[in-house]
ROVOTI-135527 format. One line per 4 residues: number of its first residue (from 1); their letters; for each residue x, y, z of C-alpha. Coordinates in nm, 2 decimals. Example, Ala and Ser with C-alpha at 12.3 -4.5 7.8 and 13.67 -1.06 7.14 Angstrom:
BEGIN
1	AS	1.23,-0.45,0.78; 1.37,-0.11,0.71 .
This chain:
BEGIN
1	MSIA	25.36,4.01,19.28; 25.12,4.02,19.57; 24.76,3.94,19.56; 24.51,4.15,19.76 .
5	QFPA	24.23,3.96,19.94; 23.90,4.13,20.00; 23.66,4.02,20.26; 23.34,3.84,20.13 .
9	EDAS	23.05,4.07,20.09; 22.85,4.11,20.41; 22.47,4.12,20.37; 22.46,4.39,20.64 .
13	FRPK	22.70,4.61,20.45; 22.54,4.95,20.35; 22.71,5.22,20.15; 22.82,5.53,20.33 .
17	RARV	22.60,5.82,20.29; 22.73,6.17,20.24; 22.72,6.38,20.55; 22.48,6.67,20.51 .
21	ETRL	22.54,6.98,20.71; 22.22,7.14,20.86; 22.23,7.50,20.95; 21.98,7.61,21.20 .
25	ALSF	21.84,7.96,21.21; 21.70,8.12,21.52; 21.41,8.35,21.45; 21.09,8.46,21.62 .
29	SDED	20.76,8.57,21.48; 20.46,8.76,21.63; 20.30,8.42,21.70; 20.59,8.34,21.93 .
33	KAGT	20.50,8.64,22.15; 20.15,8.50,22.22; 20.10,8.46,22.59; 20.41,8.66,22.69 .
37	IQPR	20.42,9.00,22.86; 20.59,9.25,22.63; 20.61,9.58,22.83; 20.86,9.73,22.57 .
41	DDAL	20.99,9.64,22.23; 21.31,9.50,22.37; 21.58,9.31,22.17; 21.63,8.94,22.21 .
45	VVTF	21.87,8.92,22.51; 22.02,8.58,22.59; 22.29,8.40,22.78; 22.56,8.23,22.58 .
49	RIGG	22.87,8.03,22.68; 23.16,8.24,22.55; 23.52,8.14,22.61; 23.41,7.88,22.86 .
53	YDVK	23.20,8.12,23.07; 22.82,8.17,23.09; 22.78,8.53,22.96; 22.45,8.71,23.04 .
57	RVMA	22.30,9.01,22.86; 22.41,8.91,22.51; 22.19,9.08,22.25; 22.11,8.87,21.94 .
61	DQGS	22.06,9.11,21.66; 21.98,8.95,21.33; 22.03,9.28,21.15; 22.39,9.31,21.26 .
65	YVEI	22.68,9.20,21.04; 22.94,9.18,21.31; 22.98,9.04,21.66; 23.07,9.31,21.91 .
69	MYPD	23.23,9.27,22.26; 23.23,9.54,22.52; 23.50,9.62,22.78; 23.32,9.46,23.08 .
73	LYKG	23.31,9.12,22.90; 23.66,9.15,22.77; 23.79,9.21,23.12; 23.56,8.95,23.27 .
77	LHLK	23.70,8.68,23.04; 24.06,8.78,23.17; 24.17,8.86,22.82; 24.47,9.09,22.76 .
81	LENL	24.54,9.35,22.49; 24.80,9.12,22.34; 24.52,8.87,22.27; 24.38,9.11,22.02 .
85	TAYN	24.45,9.12,21.65; 24.42,9.44,21.44; 24.09,9.56,21.32; 24.11,9.90,21.14 .
89	SPLV	23.76,9.97,21.02; 23.56,10.22,21.23; 23.21,10.13,21.34; 22.90,10.35,21.41 .
93	SFDG	22.74,10.30,21.75; 22.36,10.30,21.82; 22.37,10.67,21.90; 22.54,10.75,21.56 .
97	KVVI	22.89,10.81,21.70; 23.20,10.67,21.52; 23.38,10.41,21.74; 23.73,10.30,21.68 .
101	PRGQ	23.77,9.93,21.77; 24.05,9.82,22.00; 24.09,9.50,21.79; 23.94,9.17,21.73 .
105	IRLL	23.95,8.82,21.89; 23.82,8.47,21.80; 23.65,8.27,22.08; 23.45,7.96,22.10 .
109	VQVG	23.08,8.02,22.16; 22.83,7.76,22.27; 22.47,7.81,22.15; 22.26,7.52,22.27 .
113	SEVV	22.45,7.20,22.18; 22.64,7.37,21.89; 22.99,7.52,21.94; 23.11,7.78,21.69 .
117	DMGF	23.43,7.97,21.64; 23.32,8.34,21.64; 23.52,8.66,21.57; 23.44,8.95,21.80 .
121	IVVD	23.53,9.31,21.74; 23.62,9.47,22.07; 23.50,9.83,22.12; 23.57,10.06,22.41 .
125	SYSP	23.23,10.21,22.46; 22.94,10.18,22.69; 22.65,9.94,22.63; 22.39,9.78,22.85 .
129	YTAI	22.48,9.45,22.68; 22.80,9.25,22.73; 22.81,9.16,22.36; 22.61,9.18,22.04 .
133	VARP	22.60,8.87,21.81; 22.47,8.87,21.46; 22.41,8.51,21.39; 22.58,8.28,21.64 .
137	WLPP	22.41,7.97,21.50; 22.60,7.99,21.17; 22.97,7.92,21.15; 23.17,8.23,21.04 .
């Protein structure tokens, strides 16, 4: 029979606290526009770090339910068709046309100090944006 020895209680010992996950939301109100020049009603267009690269012209659309990647970004990240997994559901573009996705891919996206794994649907259509992200600040 063995006897377990426990260290004497330390006065500086504190019980561990449960780790609480905080999810940040990025949102803007009319008050945030005060003092800025708003020539048009443009979307929120930002730069994110996607797949290790700084990517400009990313539209953050809180009304979107999916993340979209356009051909220029896909080629710019040096991704190949074999990197895609199947995605068989058609999408509707801004102009109302049905778009058949090429596939989907998961990439790490850095938003501020947070890094999240995000799934992008790759579409072969024109856009002035390189990507559209729905909510990059929340894990998928």
